[in-house]
C-alpha positions in Angstrom: -131.7 -168.2 2.2 -129.5 -171.3 1.8 -129.6 -173.9 -0.4 -127.1 -176.7 -1.5 -125.8 -176.4 -4.8 -123.6 -178.1 -7.4 -121.0 -176.3 -9.6 -123.4 -175.0 -12.9 -126.2 -175.2 -10.9 -128.4 -172.0 -11.6 -128.9 -169.6 -9.0 -130.1 -166.2 -9.3 -131.2 -164.4 -12.8 -128.9 -161.6 -13.9 -131.7 -159.1 -13.6 -131.9 -159.7 -9.7 -128.4 -160.2 -8.7 -125.0 -160.2 -9.0 -122.6 -163.1 -9.0 -120.7 -162.7 -6.2 -117.5 -165.0 -4.5 -117.7 -169.1 -5.8 -120.1 -168.0 -8.3 -119.9 -166.8 -12.1 -122.9 -165.1 -14.4 -123.0 -166.6 -17.8 -125.5 -164.2 -19.8 -128.7 -164.1 -17.8 -127.9 -166.8 -14.9 -125.9 -166.7 -12.3 -124.5 -170.2 -11.5 -122.6 -171.4 -8.6 -118.4 -172.3 -9.5 -118.0 -175.3 -6.5 -120.0 -177.3 -4.4 -121.9 -175.5 -1.1 -124.3 -173.5 -0.1 -126.2 -170.5 -1.5 -126.6 -167.4 0.1 -128.5 -165.1 -1.3 -128.5 -160.9 -0.1 -130.9 -159.2 -0.9 -129.4 -156.5 0.6 -126.2 -156.2 -1.2 -128.3 -158.3 -4.7 -125.0 -160.5 -5.0 -124.9 -164.1 -4.7 -122.6 -166.2 -3.2 -121.8 -169.6 -2.1 -120.1 -170.7 0.9 -117.7 -174.0 0.2 -117.7 -176.2 2.1 -114.3 -177.9 1.5 -112.2 -175.1 0.0 -109.4 -176.0 -1.9 -105.9 -174.8 -1.6 -105.3 -172.7 -4.9 -102.3 -170.0 -3.9 -103.0 -166.2 -4.8 -100.6 -163.7 -6.2 -97.7 -163.2 -3.8 -97.8 -166.9 -2.2 -94.7 -168.2 -1.7 -94.8 -172.4 -2.5 -92.5 -175.2 -1.9 -93.2 -178.1 -4.7 -91.7 -181.4 -6.5 -91.0 -180.7 -9.9 -92.6 -182.9 -12.1 -91.8 -181.6 -15.9 -88.6 -180.5 -17.3 -89.6 -178.7 -20.8 -87.0 -176.3 -22.9 -88.1 -173.1 -21.3 -90.0 -173.8 -18.1 -90.7 -176.5 -15.4 -93.9 -177.8 -14.1 -94.2 -178.2 -10.5 -96.6 -179.8 -8.0 -97.7 -177.5 -5.0 -97.0 -179.5 -1.7 -97.3 -176.2 0.6 -98.6 -172.7 0.5 -97.2 -170.3 2.6 -95.5 -173.4 4.8 -98.8 -174.6 5.1 -99.5 -178.4 3.8 -101.8 -178.8 1.1 -103.7 -182.3 -0.8 -105.3 -180.2 -3.0 -102.3 -181.8 -6.1 -102.4 -178.7 -8.1 -99.3 -177.9 -10.4 -98.3 -174.6 -11.6 -95.7 -173.6 -14.4 -92.7 -171.5 -13.7 -91.3 -170.3 -17.0 -86.8 -170.8 -17.1 -85.9 -168.6 -20.5 -84.5 -166.0 -18.5 -82.0 -167.6 -16.2 -78.8 -168.1 -17.4 -78.6 -171.5 -15.6 -78.5 -175.0 -18.1 -80.6 -176.8 -15.8 -82.4 -174.3 -13.8 -84.4 -177.7 -11.8 -84.7 -181.4 -12.6 -87.3 -183.5 -12.5 -87.9 -184.7 -8.0 -86.2 -181.3 -7.3 -87.8 -179.8 -4.6 -88.1 -176.1 -5.3 -89.5 -172.8 -3.3 -91.4 -170.5 -6.0 -93.2 -167.6 -5.7 -97.2 -167.1 -7.6 -97.0 -164.3 -10.1 -100.6 -164.7 -11.4 -103.2 -166.9 -13.0 -103.7 -166.7 -16.7 -106.1 -168.9 -18.9 -106.6 -171.6 -16.1 -103.0 -171.8 -15.1 -101.1 -170.8 -11.9 -97.9 -169.1 -12.8 -94.9 -168.8 -10.5 -91.5 -167.5 -10.8 -88.1 -168.5 -9.6 -86.0 -165.4 -10.5 -85.9 -164.4 -6.5 -82.5 -164.8 -4.6 -84.9 -167.0 -1.9 -86.4 -168.9 -4.6 -85.2 -172.1 -6.7 -83.6 -175.7 -5.6 -84.2 -176.6 -1.8 -82.9 -180.5 -2.2 -82.0 -182.2 -4.9 -79.5 -185.1 -5.3 -76.8 -186.3 -8.1 -78.2 -187.0 -11.0 -75.7 -189.2 -12.6 -75.7 -191.4 -9.1 -78.5 -190.3 -6.8 -76.3 -190.0 -4.3 -76.3 -186.3 -1.8 -74.9 -183.2 -3.1 -72.8 -180.2 -1.9 -73.0 -176.5 -2.8 -69.9 -174.7 -4.7 -71.0 -171.3 -5.0 -73.3 -171.6 -7.7 -73.0 -174.6 -8.7 -73.5 -178.3 -6.8 -71.0 -181.4 -6.3 -71.5 -184.6 -5.8 -69.7 -186.0 -2.3 -69.8 -189.4 -4.2 -68.7 -190.0 -7.6 -67.8 -185.8 -7.9 -70.0 -184.5 -10.9 -71.0 -181.0 -10.6 -74.3 -179.9 -12.5 -75.8 -176.4 -12.4 -78.9 -175.4 -11.1 -81.0 -172.2 -9.2 -80.0 -172.6 -6.1 -82.2 -171.4 -2.8 -80.1 -169.2 -0.4 -81.8 -171.7 1.9 -80.3 -175.0 0.0 -80.4 -177.8 2.0 -81.5 -176.2 5.2 -84.3 -178.3 6.9 -85.9 -175.5 8.2 -86.7 -174.2 5.4 -90.3 -174.6 6.4 -91.9 -172.1 8.9 -93.8 -174.2 11.2 -97.0 -172.6 12.1 -97.4 -171.5 16.3 
């Protein structure tokens, strides 16, 4: 039995079936959490919803590349552009704590950064930037907007000479940081 369902639609009663993939139990009723087709497995007594168009949400351990959208005191918000080198259009953001890093500016708005997802908590996707391979992949001078070059653990503008402290990735300024699928 397969029926079209919307998020919140009643699919079954908890006494009869358990909630499976893309379904949740709210007290006595199993409801859909996504748009799709409900599938009732009578043998296993589980209700699943097959999503017609899955949204790209990174899971724990995924490597993401994105654009810094906001910088707060002890964290950055990043719009995810790639998950495990695959482009996504889901417009999902993650947050990354920067408190434990001893850098004045871990990353600035519009920097391209590489992060690792560490989990989901309270409806937010959490990431880390602490591993050596993680950090800023591409940035511009914040004073004049021109290109920069790395100098040990800082960057220096090739035009005005401004230096800035950032958490640089080992792939900083490398054009092949995306591993293209073969």
